[in-house]
C-alpha positions in Angstrom: 36.6 9.0 -22.9 34.4 8.4 -19.8 31.4 10.7 -19.6 31.5 13.0 -16.6 29.1 12.0 -13.7 26.4 14.6 -13.2 25.7 16.1 -9.8 22.6 14.7 -8.1 20.5 16.7 -5.7 19.5 14.6 -2.7 16.8 15.3 -0.1 18.1 16.1 3.3 16.6 13.1 5.1 17.8 10.8 2.4 21.3 12.2 2.8 21.1 11.6 6.5 20.1 7.9 5.9 23.0 7.4 3.4 25.6 9.0 5.7 24.3 7.0 8.7 24.7 3.8 6.7 28.3 4.7 5.9 29.0 5.6 9.5 27.6 2.2 10.5 30.0 0.6 8.0 27.1 -1.0 6.1 27.8 -2.2 2.5 25.0 -0.7 0.4 24.2 0.7 -3.0 21.3 2.4 -4.7 19.9 0.4 -7.6 18.4 3.3 -9.6 16.6 6.6 -9.4 19.6 8.8 -8.6 18.1 11.5 -10.8 15.1 11.9 -8.5 16.6 11.8 -5.1 15.6 15.4 -4.3 11.9 14.4 -4.4 11.4 10.7 -5.1 8.2 9.6 -6.8 8.6 5.9 -5.9 10.6 3.5 -3.9 14.2 4.1 -3.1 15.7 0.7 -3.8 18.7 -0.3 -1.8 20.9 -3.4 -2.0 22.8 -4.3 1.2 24.9 -7.2 2.5 22.7 -9.8 4.3 24.8 -9.5 7.4 24.1 -5.8 7.5 20.3 -6.1 7.6 19.8 -5.7 11.3 22.2 -2.7 11.4 20.4 -1.1 8.5 17.1 -1.5 10.4 18.6 0.3 13.5 19.8 3.2 11.3 16.4 3.7 9.6 14.4 3.3 12.8 16.6 5.8 14.6 16.0 8.3 11.8 12.2 7.9 12.3 11.3 5.4 9.6 8.6 2.9 10.3 9.2 -0.7 9.0 6.5 -2.2 6.8 6.3 -5.9 6.2 6.3 -7.8 2.9 4.9 -11.0 1.4 5.7 -14.3 2.9 8.9 -15.8 1.3 9.9 -12.4 -0.1 13.1 -11.2 1.3 12.6 -7.4 1.2 12.0 -4.8 3.8 10.1 -1.6 3.3 10.6 1.5 5.5 8.5 4.7 5.3 8.6 8.2 6.8 6.5 11.3 6.2 8.2 14.7 5.8 5.5 17.2 6.8 7.4 20.3 5.7 7.5 18.9 2.1 4.3 16.9 2.2 6.4 14.0 1.1 6.5 10.3 1.8 9.9 8.6 1.6 9.9 4.8 1.2 13.1 2.7 1.3 12.9 -0.8 -0.2 15.8 -2.8 1.2 16.8 -6.1 -0.4 19.8 -8.5 0.0 19.5 -10.2 -3.4 19.5 -9.1 -7.0 16.2 -10.6 -8.1 13.4 -9.6 -10.4 9.7 -10.1 -10.7 6.9 -8.8 -8.6 7.6 -11.5 -6.0 11.4 -11.4 -6.5 11.1 -14.9 -8.0 13.9 -14.4 -10.7 16.9 -14.7 -8.4 20.4 -14.2 -10.0 22.9 -14.6 -7.2 25.0 -11.7 -8.4 24.6 -9.4 -5.3 28.2 -9.8 -4.1 29.6 -8.8 -7.6 27.3 -5.8 -7.7 28.4 -4.5 -4.3 32.1 -5.2 -5.0 31.9 -3.1 -8.2 29.8 -0.1 -6.9 30.9 3.5 -7.6 30.8 6.5 -5.4 29.0 9.7 -6.6 28.6 12.3 -3.9 26.7 10.8 -1.0 25.5 8.0 -3.3 26.8 4.5 -4.0 25.6 3.5 -7.5 25.9 0.5 -9.7 28.9 0.2 -12.0 27.7 1.7 -15.3 27.4 -1.6 -17.2 25.7 -3.3 -14.3 23.3 -0.3 -14.1 22.2 -0.8 -17.7 21.6 -4.6 -17.3 19.8 -4.1 -14.0 17.5 -1.4 -15.5 16.8 -3.5 -18.6 15.9 -6.7 -16.6 14.0 -4.7 -14.0 11.5 -3.5 -16.6 11.4 -6.7 -18.7 11.0 -9.1 -15.8 9.1 -6.9 -13.3 6.7 -5.4 -15.9 7.1 -7.3 -19.1 8.0 -4.3 -21.2 10.0 -1.1 -21.2 7.7 1.8 -20.3 7.6 4.5 -23.1 9.0 7.1 -20.6 12.1 5.0 -20.1 12.8 3.8 -23.6 15.1 6.7 -24.5 17.1 6.2 -21.3 17.5 2.4 -22.0 18.4 3.1 -25.6 21.0 5.7 -24.7 22.6 3.5 -22.0 22.7 0.5 -24.4 25.0 2.3 -26.7 27.9 2.1 -24.2 26.9 -1.2 -22.6 28.7 -4.5 -23.1 27.5 -8.1 -23.3 29.4 -9.1 -20.2 29.3 -8.5 -16.5 27.4 -10.5 -13.7 23.9 -10.2 -15.2 24.9 -10.8 -18.8 26.9 -13.9 -17.7 24.0 -15.1 -15.6 21.7 -15.0 -18.7 24.2 -16.8 -20.9 24.5 -19.6 -18.3 20.7 -20.1 -18.2 19.9 -23.1 -20.5 17.6 -22.1 -23.4 17.5 -18.4 -22.5 18.1 -15.5 -24.9 21.7 -14.6 -25.1 22.9 -11.3 -23.6 24.2 -10.3 -27.0 20.7 -10.6 -28.5 19.2 -8.5 -25.7 21.9 -5.9 -26.0 21.4 -5.7 -29.8 17.7 -5.3 -29.5 18.1 -2.5 -26.9 20.7 -0.7 -29.1 18.3 -0.9 -32.0 15.4 0.3 -29.9 13.4 -2.8 -31.0 10.9 -2.8 -28.1 8.7 -5.5 -29.6 11.7 -7.9 -30.0 12.8 -7.2 -26.4 9.3 -8.1 -25.1 9.4 -11.4 -27.0 12.9 -12.1 -25.7 11.7 -11.4 -22.2 9.2 -14.3 -22.6 12.1 -16.6 -23.5 14.0 -15.6 -20.3 11.0 -16.3 -18.1 10.4 -19.7 -19.7 14.1 -20.7 -19.4 14.2 -19.6 -15.8 11.1 -21.5 -14.8 12.4 -24.6 -16.6 15.6 -24.4 -14.6 13.9 -24.5 -11.2 13.8 -27.4 -8.8 10.5 -29.0 -7.7 10.9 -27.1 -4.4 11.4 -23.8 -6.3 8.2 -24.4 -8.3 6.3 -25.2 -5.1 7.5 -22.0 -3.4 6.5 -19.9 -6.4 3.0 -21.4 -6.5 2.5 -20.5 -2.8 3.7 -17.0 -3.4 1.3 -16.5 -6.4 -1.6 -18.0 -4.4 -1.0 -15.6 -1.5 -0.7 -12.7 -4.0 -3.9 -13.7 -5.8 -5.9 -13.6 -2.5 -4.3 -10.3 -1.5 -2.4 -12.0 1.3 1.0 -10.9 0.0 0.7 -7.5 1.5 1.5 -7.4 5.2 3.0 -4.9 7.5 5.0 -5.3 10.7 3.1 -2.2 11.9 0.6 -4.5 13.7 -2.0 -3.9 14.9 -2.7 -1.2 12.3 -4.5 2.0 12.8 -8.2 2.7 12.5 -8.8 6.4 11.5 -12.3 7.7 11.7 -13.3 10.8 9.6 -16.3 12.6 11.1 -18.1 15.8 10.3 -21.4 17.2 9.0 -22.5 16.7 5.4 -20.6 19.1 3.3 -17.4 18.9 5.4 -15.6 16.7 2.9 -15.5 13.4 4.7 -15.5 11.2 1.6 -13.1 13.5 -0.2 -10.6 13.3 2.7 -11.0 9.5 3.1 -10.3 8.9 -0.6 -7.4 11.4 -0.6 -5.8 9.6 2.4 -6.3 6.2 0.8 -4.6 7.4 -2.4 -1.7 9.3 -0.9 -0.6 7.4 2.2 2.6 5.3 1.6 1.5 2.7 4.1 -1.0 0.0 2.9 -4.4 1.6 3.4 -8.0 0.4 3.2 -11.2 2.4 2.9 -14.3 1.1 4.8 -17.7 2.8 4.5 -19.4 2.5 7.9 -22.6 4.4 7.2 -25.6 2.7 8.7 -28.4 5.2 8.7 -29.3 5.5 5.0 -32.8 4.2 4.2 -33.2 2.3 0.9 -35.8 0.1 -0.7 -34.9 -2.9 1.6 -35.3 -0.8 4.7 -38.7 0.4 3.5 -39.9 -3.2 2.9 -38.6 -4.4 6.3 -40.3 -1.5 8.1 -43.6 -3.3 8.0 -42.2 -5.9 10.5 -41.1 -4.3 13.8 -37.5 -4.9 14.8 -36.3 -6.2 11.4 -34.6 -2.9 10.4 -32.7 -3.0 13.7 -31.6 -6.5 13.0 -30.4 -5.5 9.5 -28.5 -2.5 10.9 -26.8 -4.6 13.5 -25.9 -7.3 11.0 -24.3 -4.6 8.8 -22.4 -3.2 11.8 -21.0 -6.6 12.6 -20.0 -7.3 9.0 -18.2 -4.0 8.6 -16.6 -4.3 12.0 -15.2 -7.8 11.0 -13.8 -6.2 7.9 -12.2 -3.4 9.9 -10.7 -5.9 12.4 -9.3 -8.1 9.6 -7.4 -5.2 7.9 -6.3 -3.7 11.2 -4.9 -7.1 12.2 -2.9 -7.2 9.0 -1.4 -3.9 9.9 -3.3 -1.6 7.4 -4.3 1.9 8.1 -8.1 1.6 7.9 -9.9 4.9 6.9 -13.5 4.8 8.2 -16.0 7.0 6.5 -19.3 7.8 8.3 -18.4 5.9 11.4 -21.0 4.8 13.8 -20.2 7.7 16.1 -22.8 9.5 14.1 -25.1 8.0 16.6 -24.1 10.7 19.1 -26.2 13.1 17.0 -29.4 11.3 18.1 -30.8 13.7 20.7 -32.9 13.0 23.7 -35.9 14.4 21.8 -35.7 11.6 19.2 -38.1 8.7 19.2 -37.3 5.9 21.7 -36.5 3.5 18.9 -33.9 5.8 17.5 -32.4 6.3 21.0 -32.3 2.5 21.6 -30.8 1.9 18.2 -28.1 4.6 18.7 -27.2 3.2 22.1 -26.8 -0.3 20.7 -24.7 0.9 17.8 -22.4 2.8 20.1 -22.2 -0.1 22.5 -21.1 -2.5 19.7 -18.7 -0.1 18.0 -15.0 -0.6 18.2 -13.0 2.2 19.7 -10.8 3.7 16.9 -7.2 4.8 17.3 -7.7 8.3 15.8 -10.7 10.5 15.2 -10.4 13.3 12.7 -13.2 15.8 13.0 -13.7 18.0 10.0 -14.8 21.2 11.7 -16.7 24.1 10.0 -19.4 26.5 11.0 -23.0 25.4 10.4 -23.6 28.3 8.0 -20.7 27.1 5.8 -21.9 23.4 5.9 -25.4 24.6 5.0 -24.1 26.6 2.1 -22.1 23.6 0.8 -24.8 21.0 1.1 -28.1 22.7 1.8 -29.2 20.0 4.2 -30.6 20.3 7.8 -30.5 23.9 9.1 -27.8 26.1 10.5 -28.8 25.7 14.1 -28.8 21.9 13.9 -25.5 21.8 12.1 -23.9 24.0 14.8 -25.3 21.6 17.4 -23.8 18.7 15.6 -20.5 20.6 15.4 -20.4 21.1 19.1 -21.2 17.3 19.6 -18.3 16.3 17.3 -15.8 18.7 19.0 -16.7 17.4 22.4 -16.6 13.8 21.4 -14.6 11.5 23.7 -14.2 7.8 23.3 -11.9 5.8 25.5 -8.3 5.7 24.3 -9.1 7.3 20.9 -7.1 10.4 20.0 -9.2 13.3 18.7 -7.9 15.8 16.2 -10.0 18.7 15.0 -9.2 19.9 11.5 -10.4 23.2 10.0 -12.5 22.0 7.1 -12.8 25.5 5.6 -9.2 25.0 4.3 -8.5 23.7 0.8 -8.8 19.9 0.1 -5.0 19.5 0.0 -4.5 21.4 3.2 -7.1 19.3 5.0 -5.5 16.1 3.7 -2.0 17.3 4.8 -3.2 18.1 8.3 -4.9 14.7 8.6 -1.7 13.0 7.3 0.4 14.8 9.9 -1.9 13.5 12.6 -1.7 9.9 11.4 2.1 10.1 11.0 2.5 11.6 14.5 0.7 8.5 15.9 3.0 6.2 13.9 6.1 8.1 15.1 5.0 7.5 18.7 4.7 3.8 18.1 8.2 3.7 16.5 9.5 5.6 19.5 7.9 3.1 21.9 9.4 0.2 19.9 12.9 1.8 20.3 12.5 2.6 24.0 
């Protein structure tokens, strides 16, 4: 007797994507994760026909998703969207092959069979049950090298009704010297995780042994790019530079770290502080002009790093940007004024400036630095800041850390949405 299919809750925007794919007559299926479609915690992995790739791109772009790039030689496309009402990032990972490994190096060629055997459950197209077991098993073994403890019970349960046949099982059995599908299934049914890990090594070695010289060369290039962090690209180029400004105690570093950890788009954090005096600065102070040279060298080095990541399409979060030079008043020493003017002259104009705004008395209570009058003067300077084409967003920093992060995320996503709209126009 076939087990009844449970009902799966699906987030509204995800439902819209799936229905639009159907309306466009795109042949697709969801690899896994149907249990978490209401609030996904990771990628939403879709398999589609290669001929439907451009049509799927139009569907996702029309629904407000921004396309992200991928590693060279890796045939996958990633699309992201931010749902402000739910403070939720949605990320679709679209592929046209059934392949495993971090770089999709373990190709199986069974995509047509998977799509032909898919089953409909509500708004979802899912893998046939036996295909679903084998795909989940090899996903963890070949992508991660082991079954995570949280998924072992699921794999063990699904193994009880699985069969040593189907596209993936047959692919393994055809691989010279590989572990047989019957051995793998038996280990999964017995919940022998150590044996599964060992058998995984056999599959990897057998697959590598079966590759042509060109296949080996391609894999070496992929691994080299990945090793030097060149496998992560985005088509969202140039990327965005986002400056976080505010007085000490406003939560600049907290926000910068929060954005770096939460954004679903490749993000880099660059500390741009130039004014802190350390031991080196004290030693160089005995020779006039050397501290200025050191400061400008640091500025150039950090600007090069910013330019590099922005060129690759990253969102670059800048903490303590050189715009702090606007706080240097007319009453400051001439050297300070000259230094501030040079720094501002050499600074790149960012795309977005997020000003963390709070009264001087609150900033003083948090950090105890400067005085209330000075902090209020700085506050006015930040709020009145204008810099070329940079967009300025003022965020109430008296709110909670999560609320501040959410407001900054909305501002970043609004800028990305405008770019997506311009691309479609």
